[in-house]
ROTOR-744716 format. One record per residue: residue number from 1; chain; x, y, z of N, C-alpha, C, O in turn. Coordinates in nm, 3 decimals. Layout:
BEGIN
torti/lofi/nc1/nc2/nc3/cac1/cac2/cac3/cc1/cc2/cc3/oc1/oc2/oc3
NUM/A/X/Y/Z/X/Y/Z/X/Y/Z/X/Y/Z
...
***
This chain:
BEGIN
torti/lofi/nc1/nc2/nc3/cac1/cac2/cac3/cc1/cc2/cc3/oc1/oc2/oc3
1/A/8.642/11.914/11.279/8.599/11.798/11.199/8.651/11.670/11.264/8.769/11.662/11.298
2/A/8.565/11.571/11.281/8.603/11.446/11.345/8.648/11.344/11.242/8.605/11.347/11.127
3/A/8.735/11.253/11.285/8.776/11.143/11.199/8.658/11.049/11.177/8.580/11.023/11.268
4/A/8.647/10.998/11.055/8.545/10.897/11.024/8.596/10.811/10.910/8.678/10.854/10.829
5/A/8.547/10.690/10.905/8.580/10.598/10.797/8.507/10.638/10.670/8.398/10.695/10.674
6/A/8.570/10.608/10.555/8.503/10.628/10.429/8.390/10.527/10.412/8.386/10.427/10.484
7/A/8.299/10.551/10.319/8.184/10.462/10.301/8.222/10.319/10.266/8.157/10.224/10.311
8/A/8.326/10.303/10.187/8.367/10.168/10.149/8.423/10.092/10.269/8.397/9.973/10.286
9/A/8.500/10.162/10.353/8.555/10.100/10.473/8.445/10.063/10.571/8.450/9.957/10.633
10/A/8.344/10.150/10.584/8.231/10.119/10.672/8.157/9.995/10.624/8.123/9.907/10.704
11/A/8.133/9.988/10.495/8.060/9.873/10.439/8.138/9.744/10.455/8.079/9.636/10.467
12/A/8.271/9.754/10.455/8.355/9.635/10.467/8.373/9.590/10.612/8.438/9.489/10.637
13/A/8.317/9.664/10.706/8.321/9.621/10.845/8.440/9.669/10.926/8.467/9.617/11.034
14/A/8.512/9.768/10.875/8.624/9.823/10.952/8.570/9.906/11.068/8.460/9.960/11.062
15/A/8.651/9.914/11.174/8.617/9.995/11.291/8.723/10.103/11.308/8.827/10.101/11.243
16/A/8.694/10.197/11.397/8.781/10.314/11.412/8.795/10.352/11.559/8.697/10.359/11.632
17/A/8.919/10.376/11.600/8.949/10.434/11.731/9.028/10.562/11.705/9.143/10.556/11.662
18/A/8.966/10.677/11.729/9.028/10.806/11.701/9.068/10.874/11.830/9.000/10.862/11.932
19/A/9.179/10.947/11.824/9.235/11.012/11.942/9.265/11.159/11.909/9.312/11.191/11.800
20/A/9.238/11.246/12.006/9.276/11.386/11.989/9.428/11.398/11.983/9.482/11.476/11.904
21/A/9.497/11.321/12.068/9.643/11.316/12.071/9.683/11.183/12.133/9.614/11.133/12.222
22/A/9.794/11.127/12.085/9.839/10.997/12.137/9.989/10.986/12.117/10.046/11.053/12.030
23/A/10.053/10.902/12.197/10.195/10.883/12.181/10.228/10.820/12.047/10.307/10.875/11.970
24/A/10.168/10.704/12.019/10.196/10.631/11.895/10.076/10.546/11.859/10.030/10.465/11.939
25/A/10.024/10.563/11.739/9.912/10.480/11.695/9.956/10.335/11.677/9.878/10.244/11.702
26/A/10.080/10.312/11.634/10.128/10.174/11.621/10.137/10.107/11.757/10.096/9.992/11.773
27/A/10.190/10.180/11.856/10.203/10.123/11.991/10.066/10.091/12.049/10.048/9.988/12.114
28/A/9.969/10.178/12.026/9.834/10.153/12.074/9.774/10.031/12.006/9.709/9.949/12.072
29/A/9.796/10.017/11.877/9.742/9.902/11.804/9.803/9.772/11.855/9.731/9.674/11.875
30/A/9.933/9.770/11.877/9.999/9.650/11.927/9.951/9.617/12.069/9.934/9.500/12.103
31/A/9.931/9.719/12.152/9.882/9.694/12.288/9.743/9.632/12.284/9.713/9.540/12.360
32/A/9.658/9.682/12.195/9.523/9.625/12.182/9.529/9.481/12.130/9.451/9.396/12.172
33/A/9.623/9.453/12.040/9.637/9.318/11.987/9.676/9.221/12.099/9.627/9.108/12.104
34/A/9.764/9.265/12.189/9.804/9.180/12.301/9.689/9.154/12.396/9.688/9.054/12.469
35/A/9.591/9.246/12.395/9.473/9.229/12.480/9.364/9.146/12.412/9.260/9.119/12.471
36/A/9.390/9.105/12.288/9.295/9.019/12.218/9.221/9.081/12.101/9.140/9.014/12.038
37/A/9.248/9.207/12.071/9.183/9.271/11.956/9.229/9.204/11.827/9.349/9.186/11.804
38/A/9.132/9.167/11.742/9.161/9.097/11.617/9.153/9.188/11.495/9.211/9.159/11.390
39/A/9.079/9.301/11.509/9.062/9.390/11.396/8.963/9.334/11.293/8.895/9.235/11.320
40/A/8.955/9.396/11.178/9.034/9.512/11.134/8.985/9.642/11.198/8.866/9.673/11.196
41/A/9.078/9.717/11.253/9.047/9.843/11.319/9.158/9.944/11.295/9.276/9.911/11.301
42/A/9.117/10.068/11.268/9.210/10.178/11.250/9.229/10.253/11.381/9.134/10.271/11.457
43/A/9.351/10.295/11.407/9.383/10.386/11.516/9.439/10.512/11.452/9.535/10.506/11.375
44/A/9.379/10.626/11.483/9.413/10.746/11.407/9.416/10.869/11.495/9.341/10.879/11.592
45/A/9.504/10.963/11.461/9.514/11.090/11.533/9.572/11.196/11.439/9.632/11.164/11.337
46/A/9.551/11.322/11.476/9.616/11.431/11.404/9.729/11.492/11.486/9.786/11.594/11.449
47/A/9.761/11.428/11.600/9.877/11.471/11.680/9.940/11.349/11.747/9.881/11.292/11.840
48/A/10.057/11.310/11.702/10.130/11.196/11.757/10.258/11.247/11.821/10.337/11.316/11.757
49/A/10.278/11.213/11.949/10.389/11.273/12.024/10.508/11.181/12.044/10.616/11.228/12.081
50/A/10.492/11.052/12.020/10.603/10.959/12.044/10.607/10.850/11.938/10.635/10.734/11.968
51/A/10.577/10.888/11.814/10.579/10.790/11.705/10.720/10.753/11.666/10.817/10.817/11.706
52/A/10.729/10.648/11.585/10.860/10.603/11.540/10.849/10.550/11.398/10.745/10.503/11.354
53/A/10.961/10.561/11.328/10.971/10.505/11.194/11.060/10.383/11.196/11.081/10.322/11.301
54/A/11.113/10.346/11.079/11.205/10.234/11.073/11.329/10.264/11.154/11.367/10.380/11.172
55/A/11.394/10.157/11.202/11.518/10.166/11.279/11.504/10.258/11.401/11.599/10.324/11.443
56/A/11.381/10.259/11.458/11.351/10.332/11.581/11.371/10.483/11.569/11.389/10.551/11.670
57/A/11.369/10.535/11.448/11.377/10.680/11.431/11.245/10.744/11.475/11.138/10.685/11.459
58/A/11.256/10.864/11.529/11.135/10.935/11.573/11.050/10.973/11.454/11.102/11.012/11.349
59/A/10.918/10.962/11.470/10.824/11.011/11.369/10.717/11.087/11.445/10.616/11.030/11.487
60/A/10.740/11.217/11.462/10.649/11.301/11.537/10.552/11.367/11.440/10.592/11.422/11.338
61/A/10.423/11.361/11.474/10.320/11.422/11.390/10.262/11.541/11.466/10.178/11.521/11.554
62/A/10.305/11.664/11.434/10.245/11.781/11.499/10.098/11.791/11.462/10.054/11.736/11.361
63/A/10.023/11.864/11.544/9.879/11.871/11.521/9.849/11.916/11.378/9.903/12.016/11.329
64/A/9.763/11.841/11.314/9.725/11.869/11.176/9.780/11.768/11.077/9.727/11.754/10.967
65/A/9.886/11.697/11.116/9.936/11.587/11.032/9.854/11.462/11.060/9.774/11.459/11.153
66/A/9.875/11.359/10.980/9.797/11.236/10.994/9.886/11.121/11.037/9.985/11.089/10.971
67/A/9.849/11.057/11.147/9.912/10.932/11.190/9.801/10.828/11.201/9.707/10.845/11.280
68/A/9.810/10.722/11.124/9.705/10.621/11.119/9.767/10.482/11.115/9.863/10.458/11.042
69/A/9.713/10.391/11.195/9.761/10.253/11.197/9.643/10.158/11.184/9.541/10.175/11.250
70/A/9.659/10.058/11.098/9.555/9.957/11.079/9.604/9.826/11.140/9.716/9.782/11.115
71/A/9.519/9.764/11.220/9.550/9.638/11.287/9.457/9.529/11.236/9.336/9.548/11.224
72/A/9.517/9.413/11.204/9.438/9.296/11.169/9.518/9.171/11.204/9.635/9.161/11.169
73/A/9.454/9.077/11.272/9.516/8.948/11.300/9.492/8.855/11.181/9.379/8.843/11.132
74/A/9.600/8.790/11.134/9.591/8.709/11.013/9.659/8.574/11.031/9.747/8.558/11.116
75/A/9.618/8.479/10.951/9.680/8.346/10.948/9.785/8.342/10.837/9.769/8.273/10.737
76/A/9.893/8.419/10.857/9.999/8.427/10.757/10.134/8.426/10.827/10.142/8.443/10.949
77/A/10.241/8.407/10.750/10.376/8.409/10.804/10.429/8.552/10.806/10.378/8.638/10.734
78/A/10.531/8.580/10.889/10.591/8.714/10.889/10.643/8.756/10.752/10.634/8.874/10.717
79/A/10.697/8.662/10.675/10.750/8.697/10.543/10.639/8.746/10.450/10.659/8.842/10.375
80/A/10.523/8.682/10.456/10.411/8.728/10.374/10.357/8.860/10.426/10.323/8.949/10.348
81/A/10.351/8.874/10.559/10.303/8.999/10.617/10.386/9.117/10.569/10.333/9.226/10.548
82/A/10.516/9.097/10.552/10.604/9.206/10.511/10.565/9.266/10.377/10.590/9.384/10.353
83/A/10.503/9.186/10.290/10.465/9.238/10.158/10.343/9.329/10.164/10.312/9.397/10.066
84/A/10.273/9.332/10.278/10.157/9.419/10.291/10.197/9.566/10.286/10.115/9.652/10.251
85/A/10.322/9.597/10.320/10.368/9.734/10.314/10.359/9.794/10.175/10.338/9.915/10.160
86/A/10.374/9.711/10.072/10.364/9.761/9.934/10.219/9.797/9.900/10.194/9.894/9.829
87/A/10.126/9.718/9.950/9.984/9.752/9.932/9.951/9.881/10.005/9.871/9.961/9.957
88/A/10.012/9.901/10.120/9.989/10.024/10.196/10.038/10.146/10.119/9.969/10.248/10.115
89/A/10.155/10.135/10.057/10.206/10.245/9.976/10.111/10.279/9.861/10.085/10.396/9.833
90/A/10.059/10.176/9.796/9.965/10.197/9.686/9.836/10.261/9.735/9.781/10.349/9.669
91/A/9.787/10.217/9.852/9.664/10.274/9.906/9.682/10.422/9.938/9.595/10.503/9.907
92/A/9.795/10.457/9.999/9.817/10.597/10.033/9.834/10.681/9.906/9.781/10.791/9.897
93/A/9.908/10.629/9.809/9.928/10.702/9.683/9.793/10.727/9.615/9.770/10.835/9.562
94/A/9.705/10.627/9.617/9.573/10.643/9.558/9.491/10.748/9.633/9.422/10.829/9.571
95/A/9.499/10.746/9.767/9.427/10.844/9.848/9.479/10.985/9.822/9.401/11.079/9.812
96/A/9.610/10.999/9.812/9.669/11.130/9.785/9.626/11.184/9.650/9.596/11.303/9.637
97/A/9.622/11.097/9.550/9.577/11.141/9.418/9.430/11.184/9.421/9.390/11.277/9.350
98/A/9.351/11.117/9.502/9.208/11.147/9.506/9.179/11.281/9.573/9.077/11.343/9.545
99/A/9.268/11.326/9.660/9.245/11.453/9.729/9.330/11.567/9.672/9.307/11.683/9.704
100/A/9.429/11.535/9.589/9.515/11.636/9.529/9.463/11.677/9.392/9.345/11.659/9.360
101/A/9.553/11.733/9.313/9.515/11.774/9.178/9.559/11.668/9.078/9.646/11.586/9.108
102/A/9.499/11.670/8.961/9.532/11.571/8.858/9.677/11.582/8.814/9.737/11.484/8.769
103/A/9.735/11.703/8.827/9.873/11.724/8.782/9.976/11.674/8.884/10.093/11.658/8.851
104/A/9.931/11.649/9.006/10.025/11.612/9.112/10.068/11.467/9.098/9.984/11.378/9.083
105/A/10.198/11.443/9.103/10.252/11.309/9.089/10.322/11.266/9.218/10.398/11.342/9.277
106/A/10.294/11.144/9.260/10.359/11.087/9.377/10.432/10.960/9.334/10.392/10.893/9.238
107/A/10.538/10.926/9.405/10.615/10.806/9.374/10.637/10.727/9.501/10.636/10.782/9.611
108/A/10.657/10.596/9.485/10.679/10.506/9.597/10.827/10.470/9.605/10.883/10.412/9.511
109/A/10.890/10.506/9.716/11.032/10.478/9.735/11.048/10.353/9.820/10.995/10.344/9.931
110/A/11.121/10.257/9.767/11.145/10.133/9.841/11.222/10.163/9.969/11.315/10.245/9.965
111/A/11.189/10.102/10.085/11.077/10.007/10.097/10.948/10.069/10.146/10.844/10.004/10.138
112/A/10.950/10.194/10.197/10.833/10.236/10.273/10.799/10.384/10.269/10.729/10.431/10.359
113/A/10.844/10.459/10.171/10.816/10.602/10.167/10.729/10.639/10.048/10.727/10.569/9.946
114/A/10.657/10.749/10.063/10.586/10.811/9.951/10.649/10.946/9.927/10.664/11.026/10.020
115/A/10.687/10.973/9.803/10.756/11.096/9.767/10.668/11.187/9.683/10.584/11.141/9.605
116/A/10.689/11.317/9.701/10.636/11.417/9.610/10.758/11.484/9.550/10.828/11.558/9.619
117/A/10.784/11.459/9.422/10.912/11.499/9.365/11.023/11.418/9.431/11.014/11.295/9.437
118/A/11.126/11.486/9.479/11.234/11.417/9.549/11.221/11.426/9.700/11.312/11.388/9.773
119/A/11.108/11.476/9.747/11.090/11.499/9.890/10.995/11.397/9.952/10.897/11.355/9.891
120/A/11.026/11.359/10.075/10.944/11.261/10.146/10.816/11.326/10.198/10.821/11.427/10.269
121/A/10.704/11.268/10.163/10.574/11.316/10.207/10.515/11.227/10.316/10.442/11.274/10.403
122/A/10.547/11.098/10.311/10.487/11.002/10.404/10.579/10.884/10.425/10.663/10.852/10.340
123/A/10.563/10.819/10.539/10.638/10.698/10.570/10.545/10.589/10.622/10.439/10.618/10.679
124/A/10.585/10.467/10.603/10.506/10.351/10.643/10.591/10.260/10.731/10.706/10.231/10.699
125/A/10.534/10.216/10.842/10.602/10.125/10.933/10.513/10.004/10.958/10.403/10.017/11.011
126/A/10.562/9.887/10.921/10.489/9.763/10.942/10.551/9.685/11.058/10.672/9.663/11.061
127/A/10.467/9.645/11.153/10.511/9.565/11.267/10.416/9.447/11.284/10.299/9.455/11.249
128/A/10.468/9.338/11.339/10.385/9.219/11.357/10.428/9.143/11.481/10.547/9.139/11.515
129/A/10.331/9.082/11.549/10.358/9.000/11.666/10.268/8.878/11.664/10.153/8.884/11.619
130/A/10.321/8.767/11.714/10.240/8.646/11.727/10.139/8.665/11.840/10.173/8.717/11.946
131/A/10.015/8.622/11.815/9.911/8.632/11.917/9.844/8.496/11.931/9.893/8.396/11.877
132/A/9.733/8.492/12.001/9.666/8.365/12.029/9.625/8.293/11.902/9.606/8.354/11.796
133/A/9.612/8.161/11.913/9.567/8.074/11.804/9.663/8.076/11.686/9.622/8.057/11.572
134/A/9.792/8.099/11.716/9.897/8.097/11.613/9.872/8.197/11.501/9.913/8.176/11.387
135/A/9.807/8.307/11.535/9.783/8.411/11.436/9.889/8.519/11.450/9.962/8.525/11.549
136/A/9.896/8.604/11.350/9.993/8.714/11.349/9.915/8.845/11.350/9.835/8.872/11.261
137/A/9.940/8.925/11.453/9.880/9.059/11.458/9.968/9.152/11.376/10.083/9.177/11.411
138/A/9.914/9.202/11.267/9.988/9.286/11.174/9.939/9.430/11.189/9.819/9.457/11.180
139/A/10.032/9.520/11.211/10.001/9.662/11.224/10.077/9.738/11.116/10.199/9.726/11.105
140/A/10.005/9.816/11.036/10.067/9.901/10.936/10.043/10.046/10.975/9.929/10.094/10.972
141/A/10.150/10.116/11.011/10.141/10.256/11.048/10.173/10.344/10.928/10.271/10.320/10.857
142/A/10.092/10.446/10.907/10.109/10.536/10.793/10.109/10.679/10.845/10.009/10.727/10.898
143/A/10.221/10.746/10.830/10.232/10.884/10.875/10.249/10.978/10.756/10.338/10.957/10.673
144/A/10.164/11.079/10.746/10.164/11.170/10.632/10.177/11.314/10.678/10.107/11.358/10.769
145/A/10.267/11.387/10.614/10.286/11.529/10.644/10.176/11.609/10.575/10.186/11.639/10.456
146/A/10.074/11.642/10.648/9.961/11.716/10.590/9.987/11.866/10.596/9.978/11.935/10.494
147/A/10.019/11.918/10.717/10.035/12.064/10.732/10.179/12.105/10.759/10.213/12.223/10.745
148/A/10.265/12.010/10.798/10.403/12.045/10.832/10.494/11.927/10.805/10.452/11.812/10.811
149/A/10.622/11.958/10.776/10.722/11.854/10.751/10.842/11.877/10.842/10.877/11.992/10.870
150/A/10.905/11.769/10.889/11.023/11.786/10.974/11.141/11.842/10.896/11.149/11.826/10.774
151/A/11.231/11.906/10.967/11.352/11.960/10.906/11.471/11.877/10.949/11.468/11.810/11.053
152/A/11.577/11.881/10.869/11.700/11.811/10.904/11.694/11.661/10.892/11.771/11.591/10.957
153/A/11.604/11.610/10.809/11.591/11.466/10.791/11.688/11.418/10.682/11.727/11.497/10.596
154/A/11.729/11.288/10.685/11.821/11.236/10.583/11.771/11.259/10.441/11.848/11.293/10.351
155/A/11.640/11.241/10.422/11.575/11.274/10.294/11.492/11.399/10.314/11.408/11.401/10.404
156/A/11.511/11.504/10.235/11.431/11.625/10.250/11.282/11.592/10.249/11.236/11.509/10.171
157/A/11.207/11.658/10.338/11.065/11.628/10.352/10.980/11.747/10.309/11.026/11.861/10.306
158/A/10.855/11.718/10.275/10.760/11.821/10.239/10.624/11.785/10.298/10.608/11.678/10.357
159/A/10.528/11.874/10.282/10.392/11.852/10.331/10.292/11.884/10.220/10.325/11.952/10.123
160/A/10.171/11.835/10.237/10.067/11.867/10.139/10.041/12.017/10.136/10.018/12.074/10.029
161/A/10.046/12.082/10.253/10.025/12.226/10.256/10.130/12.298/10.175/10.098/12.390/10.100
162/A/10.258/12.257/10.188/10.366/12.319/10.112/10.349/12.296/9.962/10.398/12.374/9.881
163/A/10.280/12.188/9.927/10.257/12.157/9.785/10.132/12.227/9.731/10.097/12.211/9.613
164/A/10.065/12.303/9.817/9.947/12.375/9.773/9.818/12.297/9.783/9.716/12.337/9.726
165/A/9.820/12.184/9.857/9.700/12.103/9.874/9.637/12.139/10.008/9.694/12.111/10.114
166/A/9.521/12.200/10.005/9.452/12.244/10.125/9.351/12.138/10.166/9.237/12.137/10.119
167/A/9.395/12.050/10.254/9.309/11.939/10.298/9.341/11.908/10.443/9.452/11.935/10.490
168/A/9.245/11.854/10.514/9.266/11.819/10.654/9.309/11.673/10.668/9.290/11.593/10.576
169/A/9.367/11.641/10.783/9.403/11.502/10.812/9.280/11.414/10.810/9.286/11.298/10.767
170/A/9.167/11.468/10.855/9.044/11.390/10.858/8.996/11.354/10.717/8.953/11.242/10.693
171/A/9.004/11.451/10.626/8.964/11.424/10.488/9.055/11.321/10.422/9.009/11.232/10.351
172/A/9.185/11.335/10.446/9.280/11.239/10.388/9.257/11.100/10.443/9.263/11.001/10.370
173/A/9.229/11.090/10.574/9.208/10.958/10.632/9.086/10.889/10.573/9.092/10.769/10.545
174/A/8.977/10.961/10.554/8.858/10.898/10.495/8.891/10.839/10.358/8.847/10.729/10.326
175/A/8.968/10.913/10.278/9.008/10.861/10.147/9.102/10.742/10.161/9.092/10.645/10.085
176/A/9.193/10.749/10.258/9.287/10.639/10.280/9.214/10.512/10.324/9.247/10.403/10.277
177/A/9.118/10.526/10.413/9.048/10.406/10.462/8.976/10.334/10.349/8.970/10.211/10.348
178/A/8.921/10.408/10.254/8.856/10.345/10.139/8.958/10.284/10.044/8.938/10.173/9.994
179/A/9.066/10.356/10.018/9.171/10.302/9.929/9.234/10.178/9.990/9.276/10.088/9.917
180/A/9.241/10.172/10.123/9.297/10.054/10.188/9.213/9.930/10.159/9.266/9.823/10.133
181/A/9.081/9.945/10.164/8.993/9.831/10.137/9.024/9.772/10.000/9.034/9.650/9.986
182/A/9.040/9.857/9.901/9.069/9.810/9.765/9.201/9.735/9.759/9.207/9.624/9.707
183/A/9.308/9.796/9.810/9.441/9.737/9.793/9.466/9.621/9.889/9.539/9.528/9.856
184/A/9.405/9.625/10.007/9.410/9.508/10.096/9.340/9.391/10.030/9.383/9.276/10.043
185/A/9.231/9.419/9.959/9.160/9.312/9.889/9.242/9.253/9.776/9.242/9.131/9.757
186/A/9.312/9.337/9.701/9.398/9.285/9.594/9.510/9.200/9.653/9.539/9.092/9.602
187/A/9.571/9.248/9.759/9.681/9.176/9.824/9.636/9.039/9.874/9.706/8.940/9.854
188/A/9.519/9.032/9.939/9.451/8.905/9.971/9.543/8.808/10.047/9.569/8.696/10.002
189/A/9.592/8.854/10.163/9.679/8.771/10.247/9.801/8.718/10.172/9.849/8.607/10.197
190/A/9.850/8.800/10.080/9.970/8.765/10.005/9.944/8.695/9.874/10.033/8.688/9.788
191/A/9.823/8.643/9.856/9.793/8.568/9.733/9.794/8.660/9.611/9.818/8.614/9.499
192/A/9.767/8.788/9.631/9.763/8.880/9.519/9.885/8.969/9.510/9.880/9.074/9.446
193/A/9.996/8.928/9.573/10.113/9.016/9.572/10.169/9.035/9.432/10.229/9.140/9.405
194/A/10.152/8.940/9.342/10.203/8.958/9.205/10.141/9.082/9.141/10.210/9.159/9.074
195/A/10.011/9.102/9.161/9.945/9.221/9.106/9.989/9.347/9.180/10.015/9.450/9.118
196/A/9.998/9.337/9.312/10.047/9.452/9.391/10.187/9.490/9.346/10.218/9.609/9.332
197/A/10.271/9.391/9.323/10.409/9.417/9.279/10.411/9.495/9.148/10.487/9.591/9.135
198/A/10.330/9.455/9.052/10.328/9.523/8.924/10.277/9.667/8.938/10.332/9.759/8.877
199/A/10.174/9.687/9.017/10.123/9.821/9.040/10.226/9.908/9.111/10.243/10.025/9.078
200/A/10.296/9.849/9.207/10.397/9.924/9.282/10.513/9.963/9.190/10.558/10.077/9.194
201/A/10.560/9.871/9.108/10.672/9.901/9.017/10.636/10.012/8.919/10.723/10.089/8.878
202/A/10.509/10.022/8.881/10.466/10.127/8.789/10.475/10.265/8.853/10.473/10.366/8.783
203/A/10.486/10.269/8.985/10.492/10.396/9.058/10.624/10.410/9.134/10.638/10.500/9.217
204/A/10.719/10.323/9.107/10.843/10.317/9.187/10.936/10.433/9.157/10.960/10.466/9.041
205/A/10.988/10.495/9.261/11.090/10.598/9.247/11.225/10.532/9.218/11.261/10.432/9.280
206/A/11.299/10.587/9.123/11.437/10.544/9.099/11.454/10.416/9.022/11.566/10.368/9.009
207/A/11.347/10.358/8.970/11.360/10.233/8.897/11.450/10.254/8.775/11.427/10.347/8.696
208/A/11.551/10.170/8.759/11.644/10.181/8.648/11.756/10.281/8.672/11.840/10.302/8.585
209/A/11.758/10.343/8.790/11.859/10.443/8.821/11.969/10.387/8.911/11.955/10.279/8.969
210/A/12.078/10.462/8.920/12.185/10.429/9.012/12.131/10.437/9.154/12.062/10.532/9.191
211/A/12.165/10.335/9.234/12.116/10.330/9.371/12.227/10.283/9.463/12.314/10.205/9.425
212/A/12.223/10.333/9.585/12.315/10.288/9.689/12.235/10.258/9.813/12.157/10.342/9.859
213/A/12.253/10.137/9.869/12.179/10.096/9.989/12.278/10.077/10.103/12.375/10.003/10.091
214/A/12.252/10.145/10.214/12.336/10.138/10.332/12.263/10.053/10.437/12.150/10.084/10.474
215/A/12.327/9.948/10.484/12.264/9.861/10.583/12.370/9.792/10.667/12.459/9.725/10.614
216/A/12.360/9.808/10.798/12.450/9.738/10.889/12.597/9.767/10.865/12.680/9.678/10.883
217/A/12.630/9.888/10.825/12.769/9.924/10.802/12.821/9.888/10.665/12.934/9.921/10.631
218/A/12.740/9.819/10.586/12.780/9.781/10.450/12.703/9.863/10.348/12.594/9.914/10.378
219/A/12.759/9.876/10.228/12.694/9.950/10.120/12.694/9.865/9.993/12.795/9.807/9.955
220/A/12.578/9.858/9.929/12.565/9.791/9.800/12.522/9.895/9.699/12.425/9.966/9.720
221/A/12.594/9.904/9.588/12.563/10.002/9.485/12.545/9.933/9.350/12.606/9.831/9.322
222/A/12.460/9.992/9.267/12.434/9.938/9.135/12.314/10.008/9.075/12.292/10.127/9.097
223/A/12.235/9.934/8.999/12.114/9.987/8.937/11.993/9.919/8.998/11.990/9.797/9.015
224/A/11.892/10.000/9.033/11.766/9.947/9.085/11.693/9.877/8.971/11.636/9.943/8.884
225/A/11.695/9.744/8.972/11.642/9.665/8.861/11.494/9.634/8.876/11.417/9.649/8.781
226/A/11.453/9.588/8.997/11.314/9.549/9.020/11.297/9.518/9.167/11.390/9.534/9.246
227/A/11.177/9.472/9.206/11.160/9.403/9.334/11.116/9.262/9.302/11.046/9.239/9.204
228/A/11.156/9.167/9.386/11.123/9.028/9.356/10.992/8.988/9.422/10.921/9.072/9.476
229/A/10.959/8.858/9.416/10.830/8.809/9.464/10.816/8.816/9.615/10.707/8.794/9.668
230/A/10.925/8.845/9.687/10.916/8.863/9.832/10.927/9.009/9.872/10.922/9.041/9.991
231/A/10.942/9.099/9.775/10.952/9.241/9.804/11.093/9.293/9.819/11.112/9.411/9.847
232/A/11.193/9.208/9.802/11.332/9.254/9.810/11.367/9.340/9.689/11.321/9.314/9.578
233/A/11.448/9.445/9.712/11.500/9.522/9.600/11.610/9.442/9.533/11.697/9.387/9.601
234/A/11.606/9.434/9.400/11.711/9.366/9.324/11.802/9.473/9.264/11.759/9.557/9.185
235/A/11.929/9.468/9.305/12.029/9.564/9.257/12.119/9.493/9.157/12.181/9.392/9.189
236/A/12.126/9.546/9.036/12.215/9.493/8.933/12.349/9.565/8.942/12.357/9.685/8.919
237/A/12.453/9.490/8.977/12.586/9.550/8.994/12.661/9.553/8.860/12.624/9.485/8.765
238/A/12.768/9.632/8.857/12.843/9.649/8.733/12.911/9.520/8.688/12.943/9.505/8.570
239/A/12.932/9.426/8.782/12.996/9.300/8.746/12.895/9.195/8.699/12.932/9.081/8.673
240/A/12.769/9.234/8.687/12.667/9.143/8.637/12.587/9.071/8.745/12.485/9.009/8.715
241/A/12.631/9.079/8.869/12.558/9.015/8.978/12.430/9.091/9.008/12.425/9.214/8.998
242/A/12.326/9.016/9.044/12.199/9.075/9.086/12.180/9.041/9.232/12.164/8.925/9.269
243/A/12.181/9.145/9.316/12.184/9.126/9.460/12.048/9.161/9.521/11.998/9.271/9.500
244/A/11.986/9.067/9.596/11.861/9.100/9.664/11.889/9.174/9.796/11.977/9.133/9.873
245/A/11.815/9.281/9.821/11.830/9.360/9.942/11.697/9.357/10.017/11.592/9.390/9.961
246/A/11.702/9.318/10.144/11.579/9.307/10.221/11.552/9.429/10.308/11.438/9.452/10.348
247/A/11.655/9.509/10.337/11.636/9.627/10.422/11.755/9.720/10.404/11.864/9.676/10.368
248/A/11.734/9.848/10.431/11.844/9.943/10.423/11.796/10.082/10.390/11.680/10.102/10.355
249/A/11.887/10.179/10.400/11.858/10.317/10.363/11.899/10.336/10.217/12.010/10.301/10.178
250/A/11.809/10.392/10.138/11.824/10.395/9.992/11.850/10.537/9.944/11.783/10.632/9.985
251/A/11.951/10.550/9.855/11.984/10.680/9.796/11.996/10.661/9.646/12.059/10.567/9.597
252/A/11.934/10.755/9.572/11.935/10.747/9.427/12.020/10.858/9.364/12.054/10.957/9.430
253/A/12.053/10.840/9.239/12.115/10.945/9.159/12.245/10.994/9.217/12.331/10.915/9.254
254/A/12.260/11.127/9.224/12.384/11.187/9.272/12.415/11.145/9.414/12.532/11.124/9.449
255/A/12.312/11.132/9.498/12.334/11.090/9.637/12.394/10.951/9.641/12.480/10.922/9.724
256/A/12.349/10.863/9.551/12.404/10.728/9.546/12.549/10.729/9.501/12.631/10.654/9.554
257/A/12.581/10.812/9.403/12.714/10.811/9.345/12.821/10.859/9.442/12.937/10.822/9.431
258/A/12.780/10.944/9.540/12.879/10.991/9.637/12.864/10.919/9.772/12.934/10.950/9.868
259/A/12.772/10.823/9.776/12.754/10.746/9.900/12.701/10.828/10.013/12.745/10.813/10.127
260/A/12.605/10.916/9.983/12.551/11.005/10.085/12.479/10.925/10.191/12.425/10.818/10.165
261/A/12.480/10.979/10.312/12.410/10.914/10.423/12.312/11.011/10.486/12.243/10.975/10.582
***
């Protein structure tokens, strides 16, 4: 089965570059942006050999998993571009619900993961570079464990196959490309982030729970209160302070209480 865009994505003018195997869909998207590609265009494969997640961690997609990156050049600031990751999480969650069962529940873990139960099912990596005409080339990479999940990861991982969902990477991508059109439209170059924020919070993992964030050798612990208008996690500490967190590794519940890494 070949990769193809969903009908809504086709009607909206999206394009597709599909690969049997590739090192990194994000790297390919950024290389095309440097060559003048403006998008919107998807780069997709079911076998990624040199992918990466946040903090340069490896994100390898064995054959049968889904690695997809969307590229679009925009007239926005890097700070606004960063909020697109929340729309990406919502789009993937919607696509997963459309191909799974009605009983299956997924949650969005700040800042960039999709969980099934307490296990990581997918990760999102957003990258951006300045290009010609003072525009910003924004690439959102979405990696989903369709048939296999890595072992020994900081957060236990799972796959759709392990969850009993019998679907191909190609089928999931078609659903994702259509869901992206909807949520990219709501986001609207950042103008619709207030709505995206509310939708994301309704699906947020760990909201109201004990949380510990590890970043740059420092740890902030408290209660996950909300995300603010820029997408920062707001942690309510026991002393009453509310601390905005822009990046870090997040642990909830028992893992937070013991400072697990």
